[in-house]
N, C-alpha and C positions, 0 to 999 in steps of 0.2 A: 668228515662224515659224508657218506655217499647218498645220492638221491634215492628215496624210497618210492616204490611203485604202490599203487592202490592195493594190490594184492598183498604186499608186504605189511602195509598198515592194517589191513583186515585180519591177517594172520596174527599180528601182535595183539589186536583187540580180543580176538577169540581165545588166544592163549591166556591173556590176562583174566578173562572171565570163565576159565575152565571150571573152577570150583566156586564161582560166584565172586563178584567184585563190584564195588561201588564205582560211581563215575570218577571220583577223585583218584582211586587206585588205578583205574584205566588211564586217566590223564597222566599220572606219574610214570606209568610203564610205556606209554606210547609217544610222549613228548609232542602231543598235538595241542593246538589251541582249543579253547572251550567250544568255539564255533565249529571248528573242523570235527571235533569229537562228536558234537551233537548231530551233525550230518551223517557221519559214519554209523553211529548207534541207531539212528532212525532207519537208515538203509538196511542194516543187518537185522533189525527186528522185523521190518517189513518183508524181508526175504527169508525169514525163518531160521536164521543162523544164530540169533540171540533171543533169549527170553528176558523180559523185564519183570521182576517180582515187585509189585507195587507196595505190598506191606513191608517188606524188608528193604526196599529201595536199592536193589542191586540187580546186576545183569548176570546171566548164566548162559554159557554156550550150550546150544541144543545138540541133538544127535546129528542133525544136518551140518552144524558147525564143526563137530568133531570129524565128520567125513571129509569136509573141506580141508581141515588141518592135515589129515592123513594124506590126501592127494597133494597138498602143497609141500609136505615133507618129502615126498617121493620125487619131486621135480628137481 
């Protein structure tokens, strides 16, 4: 396996949360530790790329997150 950049990890998280995802689903898709994922999720929510739905307890990619994924895909 090759080393992943932070941008690669962010894009995997945003892709996993496209249609809504629990923390467990995102963990399964990104192969991060719980501590690493917690840091990434906090950073992405703080920067407006992810929303956290408290009642449903899942994350969803925001419109800004979708734009990030479009830019990432064109690189």
